[in-house]
Each structure stands twice: as C-alpha cells, then as structure tokens.
FIFIVEX-562555 format. One line per field, with one value per residue: chain; x, y, z of N, C-alpha, C in turn; residue in one letter; residue number from 1. Coordinates in steps of 0.1 Angstrom, whole numbers, plus 5000, padded with zeros to 4 digits. Each point is the difference from the previous one (the first is absolute). Example, Ala and Ser with C-alpha at 12.3 -4.5 7.8 and 13.67 -1.06 7.14 Angstrom:
BEGIN
pakol [A A];
nc1 [5132 4996];
nc2 [4943 5011];
nc3 [5078 4993];
cac1 [4991 5009];
cac2 [5012 5011];
cac3 [5000 5000];
cc1 [5009 4992];
cc2 [5012 5011];
cc3 [5000 5008];
drense [A S];
fitor [1 2];
***
This chain:
BEGIN
pakol [A A A A A A A A A A A A A A A A A A A A A A A A A A A A A A A A A A A A A A A A A A A A A A A A A A A A A A A A A A A A A A A A A A A A A A A A A A A A A A A A A A A A A A A A A A A A A A A A A A A A A A A A A A A A A A A A A A A A A A A A A A A A A A A A A A A A A A A A A A A A A A A A A A A A A A A A A A A A A A A A A A A A A A A A A A A A A A A A A A A A A A A A A A A A A A A A A A A A A A A A A A A A A A A A A A A A A A A A A A A A A A A A A A A A A A A A A A A A A A A A A A A A A A A A A A A A A A A A A A A A A A A A A A A A A A A A A A A A A A A A A A A A A A A A A A A A A A A A A A A A A A A A A A A A A A A A A A A A];
nc1 [4838 5012 4998 4996 4996 5000 4994 5010 5003 5001 5000 4990 4994 5003 4996 4989 4998 5003 4992 4991 5003 4999 4989 5011 5004 4990 4994 4990 5006 5000 4989 5000 5013 5000 4989 5006 5011 4993 4994 5012 5006 4989 4999 5013 4995 4992 5005 4989 5004 5007 4989 5001 5007 4992 4994 5012 4998 5011 4991 4999 4992 4996 5005 4992 5006 4997 5008 4990 5006 4999 4992 5002 4988 5002 4989 4997 5007 4989 4993 4987 4991 5003 4993 5005 5006 4997 5011 4995 5013 4999 4998 4988 5002 5006 4995 5006 5001 5006 5011 4996 4996 5012 5000 4995 5008 5009 4996 5000 5012 5005 4994 5003 5012 5007 5005 5011 4997 5011 4995 5012 4989 5002 5008 4991 5007 5008 4988 4996 4987 4997 5013 4994 4990 5009 5009 4990 4995 5012 5002 4988 5002 5013 4997 4991 5012 5001 5009 5008 5005 4987 5000 4991 4988 4999 4990 5006 4998 5006 4996 5012 4999 5010 4992 5012 5004 4992 5005 5012 4995 4994 5011 5008 4992 4998 5013 5001 4991 5007 5012 4992 5006 5010 5000 4987 4998 5002 5010 4996 5012 4996 5011 4992 4992 5008 4987 5000 4996 5011 5002 4988 5007 4990 5002 5003 4989 4994 5006 5000 4999 5011 4997 5013 4990 5008 4993 5010 5001 4987 5001 5011 4994 4989 5008 5006 4988 4994 4998 4989 4995 4998 5011 4991 5011 4997 4988 4999 4996 5009 5003 4998 4994 4991 5012 5000 5010 4996 4997 5012 4996 5012 4996 5008 4995 5013 4995 5009 5003 4996 4997 5012 5004 4995 5005 5011 5000 4996 5009 5008 4996 5001 5011 4997 5012 5004 4998 5011 4995 5013 4996 5013 4993 5004 5001 5013 5002 5001 4989 4998 5009 4991 4999 5013 5000 4991 5001 4992 5010 5006 4992 5003 5013 4999 4994 5009 5010 4994 4998 5013 5003 4990 5005 5013 4996 4993 5012 5008];
nc2 [4929 4993 4988 5008 4988 5000 5012 5000 5012 5007 5012 4995 4995 5011 5006 4992 5001 5012 5001 4993 5008 5009 4992 4998 5003 4994 5009 4990 5001 5014 5001 5006 4997 4988 4997 5007 4994 4989 5004 5004 4989 4993 5007 4997 4988 4998 5008 5009 5010 5004 5005 5012 5001 5009 4990 4995 4996 4994 4994 5002 4990 5003 4988 4990 4996 5013 5009 5004 4995 5012 5001 5013 5000 5010 5000 5005 5011 5007 4997 5004 5001 4987 4991 4989 4995 4989 4997 4988 4997 4993 4987 4997 5012 4996 5003 5009 5012 5010 4994 4987 5007 5005 4994 4990 5003 5002 4989 4994 5005 4997 4988 4998 5006 4990 5003 4993 4992 4995 4989 5001 4993 4994 4993 4990 4989 5010 5006 4989 4996 5011 4998 4995 4994 4996 4998 4993 4994 4998 4996 4993 4996 4998 4995 4994 5000 5001 4990 5006 4988 4999 5010 4992 5007 4988 4999 4990 4987 4997 4988 4997 4989 4992 4990 4996 5010 4993 4989 5006 5004 4988 4993 5008 5000 4987 4999 5009 4992 4990 5006 5011 5004 5009 4994 5000 4987 5007 4993 4988 4996 4988 4996 4992 5003 4995 4997 4988 4988 4999 4990 5003 5011 5002 5012 4994 4992 5011 5008 4988 4998 5007 5007 4997 5003 4991 4989 4995 5012 4999 4987 5002 5010 4992 4990 5008 5005 4988 5000 5004 4992 4997 5006 5009 5001 4988 4997 5012 4991 4994 5013 5010 4999 5001 5003 4993 5009 5010 4991 5000 4990 4995 4991 4990 4999 5000 5004 4992 5013 4998 4988 5002 5007 4992 4991 5006 5003 4988 4996 5009 4996 4987 5005 5005 4996 5013 4992 5003 4990 4998 4991 4999 4997 4987 5003 5000 4993 5012 5002 5005 4990 4997 5013 4999 4989 5006 5007 4990 4996 5009 4996 4988 5002 5006 4990 4992 5007 5000 4987 4999 5007 4993 4989 5003 5005 4988 4996 5007];
nc3 [4765 4999 5004 5009 5002 4987 5000 4991 5005 4989 5007 5007 4989 4994 5011 5001 4987 5002 5010 4993 4990 5010 5003 5007 5013 5007 5007 4999 4988 4998 5008 5012 5002 4993 5007 5010 4997 4999 5011 5005 4996 5004 5011 5000 4995 5009 5009 4999 4993 5010 5005 4995 5011 5006 5007 5003 5012 5004 5009 5013 5005 5012 5004 5002 4989 5000 4994 4994 4990 4995 4990 4999 4994 4992 4992 5012 4998 4999 5011 4999 5010 5001 4994 5005 4989 5007 4994 4999 4997 4988 4997 5004 5005 4988 4988 4991 4995 5005 4995 5003 5010 4996 4988 5006 5010 4990 4994 5012 5003 4988 5001 5013 4996 5006 5012 4999 5010 4995 5006 5005 5002 5012 4994 4997 5003 4997 4995 5005 4997 5007 4996 4989 5006 5009 4990 4993 5011 5004 4988 5000 5012 4996 4988 5007 5006 4986 4999 5007 5000 5000 5009 5004 4999 5007 4991 4994 5002 4989 5005 4993 4993 4995 4998 5004 4992 4992 5004 4999 4988 4999 5003 4993 4990 5001 5001 4989 4995 5005 4997 4999 4989 4999 4989 4995 4998 4989 4995 4998 4994 5005 4995 4993 5010 5010 4999 4994 5005 4993 5009 5003 4996 4992 5003 5012 5000 4996 5009 5006 4987 4996 5012 5001 5007 5006 5000 4994 4992 4998 4998 4992 4994 5000 4996 4992 4997 5001 5013 5005 4991 5012 4998 5004 5007 4999 5003 4994 4991 5008 4999 5009 4988 5010 5005 4989 4997 4992 4991 4994 4993 4996 4991 4998 4987 4998 5012 5005 5003 4988 5003 5006 4989 4992 5007 5001 4987 4997 5009 4995 4988 5004 5005 4987 4997 4998 4989 4994 4993 4996 4990 4998 4989 4999 5012 5003 5011 5006 4993 5012 5001 4990 5001 5000 5007 5008 4989 4998 5008 4992 4990 5004 5001 4989 4995 5006 4995 4988 5003 5002 4989 4993 5006 4997 4988 5000 5005 4992];
cac1 [5013 5001 4998 5011 5008 5011 5005 5013 5003 5012 5013 5002 5005 5014 5008 5000 5008 5014 5004 5001 5012 5012 5002 5001 4995 4991 5006 5001 5012 5012 5001 4996 5010 5000 4987 5000 5007 4992 4989 5006 5004 4988 4995 5009 4997 4985 4992 5001 5009 4993 4997 5008 4994 5006 5006 5003 5011 5000 4999 4996 4991 5002 4993 5002 5013 5010 4996 4994 5003 4988 5003 4990 4999 4989 5001 5001 5010 4993 4985 4993 4995 4995 5002 5012 4999 5009 5001 5006 5003 4998 5012 4998 5006 5014 5008 4994 5007 4997 5005 4991 4987 5003 4993 4985 4997 5000 4987 4989 5000 4997 4986 4991 5004 5001 5012 5000 5011 5002 5005 5010 4998 5009 4996 5003 4999 5008 4991 4987 4988 4992 5008 4995 4989 5005 5006 4991 4992 5009 5002 4988 4998 5010 4995 4987 5003 5005 5013 5008 5009 4992 4997 4986 4989 4993 4986 4994 5008 4996 5009 4999 5011 4996 5003 5002 4997 4986 4997 5005 4991 4987 5003 5003 4987 4992 5006 4997 4986 4997 5008 5003 5012 4997 4990 4994 5001 4988 4998 5010 5000 5009 5002 5001 5005 4997 4991 4994 5006 4999 5003 4988 4994 5000 5011 5013 5000 5001 5012 5012 5012 5001 4995 5010 4999 4996 4995 5012 5005 4991 5001 5013 4999 4992 5009 5010 4994 4996 4988 4988 4990 4988 5003 4995 5011 5006 4989 4991 4986 4995 4997 4988 5002 4988 5004 5009 4997 4998 5010 5001 5007 5000 5006 5004 4992 5008 5008 4995 4994 4988 4988 5001 4995 4985 4993 5001 4992 4986 4998 4998 4987 4990 5001 4996 5011 5000 5010 5002 5007 5004 5007 5006 5001 5011 5013 5006 5005 5012 5000 5002 5014 5005 4992 5008 4998 4985 4995 4986 4998 5000 4986 4993 5004 4993 4986 5000 5003 4988 4990 5005 4999 4986 4996 5007 4993 4987 5001 5011];
cac2 [4995 4986 4996 5008 4991 4996 5011 5006 5011 4997 5004 4991 4987 5002 5001 4987 4992 5004 4994 4986 4998 5003 4990 5006 4992 5007 5005 4989 4992 5007 5006 5014 5010 5001 5004 5014 5004 4997 5009 5013 4998 5001 5014 5009 4998 4998 5011 5013 5010 5008 5014 5010 5005 5012 4996 4986 4999 4989 5004 4989 5004 4991 4988 4992 4994 5009 5008 4994 5008 5004 5010 5010 5006 5009 5006 5014 5004 5005 4999 5003 4988 4990 4986 4994 4986 4991 4989 4988 4992 4986 4991 4988 5003 4995 5008 5013 5011 5014 5002 4993 5007 5014 5006 4999 5010 5013 5000 5003 5014 5008 4999 5005 5013 4999 4994 4986 4994 4985 4995 4988 4992 4989 4988 4986 4993 5006 5007 4994 5006 5012 5011 5008 5008 5010 5011 5008 5008 5010 5010 5007 5010 5011 5008 5006 5011 5011 5003 5012 4995 5000 5014 5000 4998 4989 5000 4987 4990 4991 4989 4992 4991 4989 4986 5000 5014 5001 4994 5009 5012 4997 4998 5013 5007 4994 5005 5014 5002 4995 5009 5010 5008 5014 5003 4988 4994 5004 4990 4989 4996 4988 4995 4986 4996 4988 5004 4988 4987 4998 4987 4993 5009 4995 5008 4993 4988 5003 5008 4996 4999 5006 5014 5008 4996 4986 4995 4996 5012 5005 4991 5003 5013 4998 4993 5010 5010 4995 5005 4992 5004 5004 5013 5010 5007 4991 4997 5011 4997 4992 5009 5009 5010 5008 5015 5003 5012 4998 4991 4998 4988 4994 4987 4997 4988 4988 5000 4990 5007 5008 4997 5006 5014 4999 4996 5012 5011 4996 5001 5014 5005 4995 5008 5014 5009 5005 4993 4999 4988 5000 4988 5003 4987 4997 5006 4992 5005 5007 5009 5014 5003 4994 5007 5000 4987 4998 5014 5001 5001 5014 5004 4994 5008 5013 4998 4999 5013 5009 4997 5004 5015 5003 4997 5010 5013 4999 4999 5008];
cac3 [5006 5004 5014 5008 5008 4992 4991 5003 4990 4991 5006 5011 4995 4996 5012 5006 4991 5002 5013 4998 4991 5008 5010 5014 5011 5008 5012 5010 4997 5002 5013 5002 4995 4986 4996 5000 4989 4988 4999 4996 4986 4992 5000 4992 4986 4997 5005 4994 5006 5010 4997 5006 5012 5006 5012 5001 5010 5009 5014 5009 5011 5012 5000 5013 5000 4995 4989 4988 4988 4992 4989 4999 4987 4997 4987 5002 5010 5012 4999 5012 5007 4991 5004 4996 4997 5006 4990 5006 4989 5000 4999 5008 5013 5000 4990 4998 5007 4995 4986 4991 5000 4999 4989 5003 5010 4993 4993 5009 5004 4988 4996 5011 5005 5014 5005 5002 5008 4998 5012 4998 5012 5001 4992 5004 5013 5011 5010 4997 5006 4995 4998 4989 5004 5010 4994 4992 5009 5006 4990 4998 5011 4998 4989 5004 5010 4993 5005 4994 4989 4988 4996 4995 5010 4995 5005 4999 4993 4990 5001 4988 4997 4991 5003 5015 5005 5001 5014 5010 4999 5007 5015 5006 5001 5011 5013 5002 5003 5014 5009 4990 5000 5001 4989 4996 4987 4993 4989 4998 4986 4998 4986 5000 5014 5007 5011 5006 4997 4985 4997 4993 4990 4987 4992 5002 4991 4986 4996 5008 4991 4987 5000 5008 5014 5000 5012 5008 5007 5010 5012 5006 5006 5012 5010 5004 5008 5012 5006 5002 4991 5008 5006 4990 4995 4991 4990 5005 4999 5012 5011 4998 4990 4999 5001 4989 4992 4986 4995 4985 5000 4987 4998 4986 4996 4999 5012 5010 5011 4995 5008 5013 4998 4998 5013 5009 4995 5002 5014 5004 4995 5009 5012 4998 4997 4986 4993 4986 4996 4986 4997 4987 4994 4990 5005 5010 5012 4999 4988 5003 4999 4988 4990 4988 4993 4998 4999 5003 5014 5003 4999 5011 5012 5000 5004 5014 5007 4998 5010 5013 5000 5002 5014 5009 4999 5008 5014 5006];
cc1 [4999 4997 5011 5008 5012 5005 5013 5003 5013 5013 5003 5005 5015 5010 5002 5009 5015 5006 5002 5013 5013 5003 5000 4992 4991 5006 5001 5012 5013 5002 4998 5010 5000 4987 4999 5008 4992 4989 5005 5004 4988 4995 5009 4997 4985 4992 5003 5011 4992 4996 5009 4993 5007 5008 5001 5011 4998 5001 4999 4989 5001 4992 5003 5014 5011 4995 4995 5004 4987 5005 4989 5000 4989 5003 5001 5011 4994 4985 4994 4996 4993 5001 5014 4998 5011 5001 5008 5002 4997 5013 4999 5005 5015 5008 4993 5007 4996 5003 4990 4987 5001 4991 4985 4997 5000 4987 4988 5000 4996 4985 4990 5003 5000 5014 4999 5012 5000 5008 5009 4999 5010 4994 5003 5009 5009 4992 4986 4989 5003 5009 4995 4988 5004 5006 4991 4991 5008 5002 4988 4997 5009 4995 4988 5003 5005 5015 5008 5007 4992 4997 4986 4991 4992 4986 4993 5010 4993 5009 4998 5013 4995 5004 5002 4998 4985 4995 5003 4992 4988 5003 5003 4988 4992 5006 4997 4986 4996 5006 5004 5014 4996 4990 4995 5005 4987 4996 5010 4999 5009 5000 5003 5005 4998 4991 4995 5008 4999 5000 4989 4994 5001 5012 5013 5001 5002 5013 5013 5013 4998 4996 5008 4999 4994 4995 5012 5007 4991 5002 5013 5000 4992 5009 5010 4994 4997 4988 4988 4989 4987 5002 4996 5012 5008 4990 4989 4985 4995 4996 4987 5003 4989 5003 5009 4996 4997 5012 5000 5009 5001 5007 5004 4993 5008 5009 4995 4994 4986 4988 5001 4996 4985 4993 5000 4991 4985 4997 4998 4987 4988 5000 4996 5011 4998 5012 5000 5009 5003 5007 5004 5002 5013 5014 5004 5003 5013 5001 5003 5015 5007 4995 5008 4998 4986 4994 4985 4997 5000 4986 4992 5004 4994 4985 4998 5003 4989 4989 5004 4999 4986 4996 5006 4993 4987 5002 5011 4995];
cc2 [4986 4997 5006 4990 4996 5010 5005 5011 4996 5004 4991 4987 5002 5000 4986 4991 5003 4994 4985 4996 5002 4989 5006 4992 5009 5005 4989 4991 5007 5007 5015 5010 5001 5004 5015 5006 4998 5011 5014 4999 5001 5014 5009 4999 5001 5012 5013 5009 5008 5014 5010 5005 5012 4996 4984 4998 4989 5005 4988 5005 4990 4988 4992 4994 5009 5008 4992 5008 5003 5009 5009 5006 5011 5006 5016 5003 5004 4998 5003 4987 4991 4986 4995 4985 4993 4988 4988 4990 4985 4992 4988 5001 4997 5008 5013 5010 5014 5001 4994 5008 5015 5006 5000 5011 5014 5001 5004 5015 5009 4999 5005 5014 5000 4996 4985 4996 4985 4994 4987 4992 4988 4987 4987 4994 5005 5006 4995 5009 5001 5012 5009 5009 5010 5012 5009 5009 5011 5012 5008 5010 5011 5010 5008 5012 5012 5003 5011 4995 5000 5014 5001 4999 4989 5000 4987 4990 4993 4989 4990 4991 4988 4987 4999 5014 5003 4994 5010 5013 4998 4999 5014 5009 4996 5005 5014 5003 4996 5009 5011 5007 5015 5005 4986 4994 5004 4991 4989 4995 4988 4996 4985 4994 4986 5004 4989 4988 4998 4986 4993 5008 4994 5007 4994 4988 5004 5006 4997 4998 5008 5014 5009 4996 4986 4995 4995 5012 5005 4992 5003 5013 4999 4994 5010 5010 4995 5006 4991 5005 5004 5014 5011 5009 4992 4997 5009 4996 4992 5010 5008 5011 5010 5015 5004 5013 4998 4993 5000 4987 4995 4987 4998 4987 4987 4998 4989 5007 5007 4997 5005 5015 5000 4997 5012 5011 4997 5000 5014 5006 4995 5007 5014 5009 5004 4994 5003 4988 5000 4987 5002 4986 4999 5005 4992 5008 5008 5010 5014 5003 4993 5008 5003 4987 4997 5013 5002 5002 5015 5005 4995 5008 5014 4999 4998 5013 5010 4997 5004 5015 5005 4998 5010 5013 5000 5001 5008 5012];
cc3 [5003 5014 5009 5009 4992 4990 5005 4989 4992 5007 5012 4995 4995 5011 5006 4991 5002 5013 4999 4992 5008 5010 5014 5010 5008 5013 5011 4998 5003 5013 5000 4994 4985 4994 5000 4988 4987 4998 4996 4985 4990 4999 4991 4985 4997 5005 4993 5008 5011 4995 5007 5013 5005 5013 4999 5009 5010 5014 5008 5009 5011 4999 5013 5001 4994 4988 4988 4988 4992 4989 4998 4986 5000 4986 5001 5011 5013 4997 5014 5007 4990 5006 4995 4998 5007 4991 5007 4989 5002 5000 5010 5014 5001 4991 4998 5009 4994 4986 4990 4998 4998 4989 5003 5010 4993 4992 5009 5004 4988 4997 5010 5004 5015 5004 5002 5009 4998 5011 4997 5013 5000 4993 5007 4990 5011 5011 4997 5007 5015 4996 4989 5005 5011 4993 4992 5009 5006 4989 4997 5011 5000 4990 5004 5010 4994 5005 4993 4987 4987 4995 4995 5012 4994 5006 5000 4993 4989 5000 4989 4999 4993 5006 5016 5005 5000 5012 5011 5000 5008 5015 5006 5001 5012 5014 5003 5002 5014 5010 4991 5002 5000 4989 4995 4987 4992 4989 5002 4986 4997 4985 5001 5014 5004 5012 5008 4997 4985 4996 4992 4989 4985 4992 5003 4991 4985 4996 5008 4993 4988 4999 5009 5015 5000 5014 5009 5007 5011 5013 5007 5008 5014 5011 5005 5010 5014 5006 5000 4991 5007 5006 4989 4994 4989 4988 5003 5000 5011 5011 4996 4990 4999 5000 4989 4993 4986 4993 4985 4999 4985 5000 4985 4997 5000 5012 5010 5012 4996 5010 5014 5000 4998 5013 5010 4996 5003 5015 5005 4995 5009 5013 4999 4998 4985 4993 4985 4997 4986 4998 4985 4993 4992 5005 5013 5013 4998 4989 5003 5000 4988 4988 4987 4992 4996 4999 5003 5015 5005 5000 5013 5013 5000 5004 5015 5008 4998 5011 5014 5002 5003 5014 5010 4999 5008 5015 5006 5008];
drense [M A D T E H Y V R E D V R G F L D M L E A M G G K G V E E V G A A E G R Q Q M R A M G A V A E S E P R T M A V R K D L T C P G L A G P I P I R F Y D V K A E R G A S P C V L F I H G G G F V I G D L E V Y D A L C T E I S H H L D L P V V S V D Y R L A P E H P F P A A P D D C E A A A R W V A S S P E E L G R E I T G L V V T G D S A G G N L T I V T T N Q L M D D P A A V P V I V Q A P I Y P V A S D T S Q H N S L A L F A E G F L L T G A A M S W F T D Q Y G G D A S D P R H T P M V G D C S N T P P T V L C T A G L D P L R D S G R E Y A A H L V Q L G T E V V Y L E F P G I I H G F T T L R K A I P S G Q T D L E A F L D A V K L M V E R Y R];
fitor [1 2 3 4 5 6 7 8 9 10 11 12 13 14 15 16 17 18 19 20 21 22 23 24 25 26 27 28 29 30 31 32 33 34 35 36 37 38 39 40 41 42 43 44 45 46 47 48 49 50 51 52 53 54 55 56 57 58 59 60 61 62 63 64 65 66 67 68 69 70 71 72 73 74 75 76 77 78 79 80 81 82 83 84 85 86 87 88 89 90 91 92 93 94 95 96 97 98 99 100 101 102 103 104 105 106 107 108 109 110 111 112 113 114 115 116 117 118 119 120 121 122 123 124 125 126 127 128 129 130 131 132 133 134 135 136 137 138 139 140 141 142 143 144 145 146 147 148 149 150 151 152 153 154 155 156 157 158 159 160 161 162 163 164 165 166 167 168 169 170 171 172 173 174 175 176 177 178 179 180 181 182 183 184 185 186 187 188 189 190 191 192 193 194 195 196 197 198 199 200 201 202 203 204 205 206 207 208 209 210 211 212 213 214 215 216 217 218 219 220 221 222 223 224 225 226 227 228 229 230 231 232 233 234 235 236 237 238 239 240 241 242 243 244 245 246 247 248 249 250 251 252 253 254 255 256 257 258 259 260 261 262 263 264 265 266 267 268 269 270 271 272 273 274 275 276 277 278 279 280 281 282 283 284 285 286 287 288 289 290 291 292 293 294 295 296 297 298 299 300 301 302 303 304 305 306 307 308 309 310 311 312 313 314 315 316];
***
C-alpha cells in the first residue's frame, strides 16, 4: 500500500472531487443555521438508507434545562435484559441532529443486536458548554435507570458517538465512572473523537484543507462551543482517565482529528485500559454518515462495530 499519510481511496477521491466541483462555503462562512441545513442536505444524498427497525420512536428524557429529545431504536420488538447503546452525534457541538444520524443508529442496532438511544443534546452557540455534556450525562443516567418508556431492562451502557460526539462519549463515560449511574458503562466506543488539544497535531497540518473537515471549521466550532480547555468535561485527556472502562476507538487516516484519537488511545493503553484501536487508511472524517457516497466506509464501520460487539460480549 502507498504511504498512508497521503493514500486516498478511489471512492473518497471521487467524493472529494465532487465537493470541490460544487464549490460551496464552509460552516464558518455560512453560520450555524445554514450549516445545519447543509449537513442535513449532505446526509440526504451521501448517507445509506436506514435499516428496518422493529422499534423506532421519538421520546424525551428529563434534563437540567428541561426535556431532552431522544430517539429509541431496536431491531427487535421485544428483548430480555440487555445492555443499551447511548449514541451521541457529532457536528462540532453546533450542527448535527437525530435525522442526520438516523441511518447510522439503525446500523448500530442491527449490527450489535442491541437497543440504541440517540441523544438530541442542546447545540452551541445558542447553548454553549456545558449544555451538551449536561444533557448527555442526564440522558445516560435516565437510560441506565431502565425507564418504563423504553420497555427494556438495561444491564449496562455502551456509550458511543462520533467527532464532537466522540468527545462527549468520553466525557459522559468519565462522569459515570466517577459517579456511577444505576448500571455501569461496560464499553465506551468513540469514533474519531476530539479528546485533546488538536492545535499542534501533525494531522491538522496535513489535512486542514481538502478533506471535508477543515482547520477553519474546527477553529470556528471551538469558538462557538466555548468553555475552558483545562476543564476535563471540555477536553477529557486533561483529566484523570485511569478509571476508563474497556474502549474501542477508531480514527480516519485523512482526518485532522486523527492524532487526537491516536493520542487518547495510547494514553489509555499506558494507563492499563483494555483498548481496541482501529485506524482506517485513506478515508476522511465523517465517513460513518457518508456510506452511500463512500461505499468502502461501510466495511470500516462494520469492522468497528465487530470490535464493539466482541468487547460487549466480554463484559456484558
């Protein structure tokens, strides 16, 4: 294989060439409202169709600032006691919603044969830090309590999410390890997460332009989100990660965030946490919700979910 720093898959190159030909402005140029519309529009044309679910319903759970919208999925109409997946979407803490991640959540439920709860946490800049981690923690504690609305006995949590949702996956897991919920987090599974200060990473220098997620967008997202980078609920690697549960983590080879995931995985290994780390070469940030446009990403997603399934079976 060619040098993985510069290897670009054919389907990825085709997608990037299409985006370049379309022109268009970055989220930092158009703002939050139009950025949200852009993400939905891209998902409508670039993401795979959702899997058929026996259960797919919109609910709310209680939060510090009022009810939090959630979506509940299950590939089975009924099931016995089991773990439940808490899914936290990406989008730089500013864009992204239940609809953009609908197909991915159905894929997770289908592949893991587990119920999934997707959290529609409050977004910046209207609701800056710590609104997002507050909502995700509240939703996690509610799911862990086996609420009547889910009709399931929950035995443990599998916390996962991508990008900003990967950050919130780690933050939520850490909060629940420090102050346990009704059932434990048995596995955390961040997808190309923001775990540390990305500003000095080589991957940012390499992939800041031309690979969907840009350095300019990352900087803008950070400004919108606010908060203090020295707060572990903002930048989880600055805190104590020694109590982290078994972890499955993946990164994309052409992602400005790649080195943040690498750094976090290596940190957990040094602390003695059981870690499966998967880096998928030649593919870009966001591939888990671009699987129609980038078909090879489906294989990567399945490899990641296979690793999660193996880890869940070991600890459920």
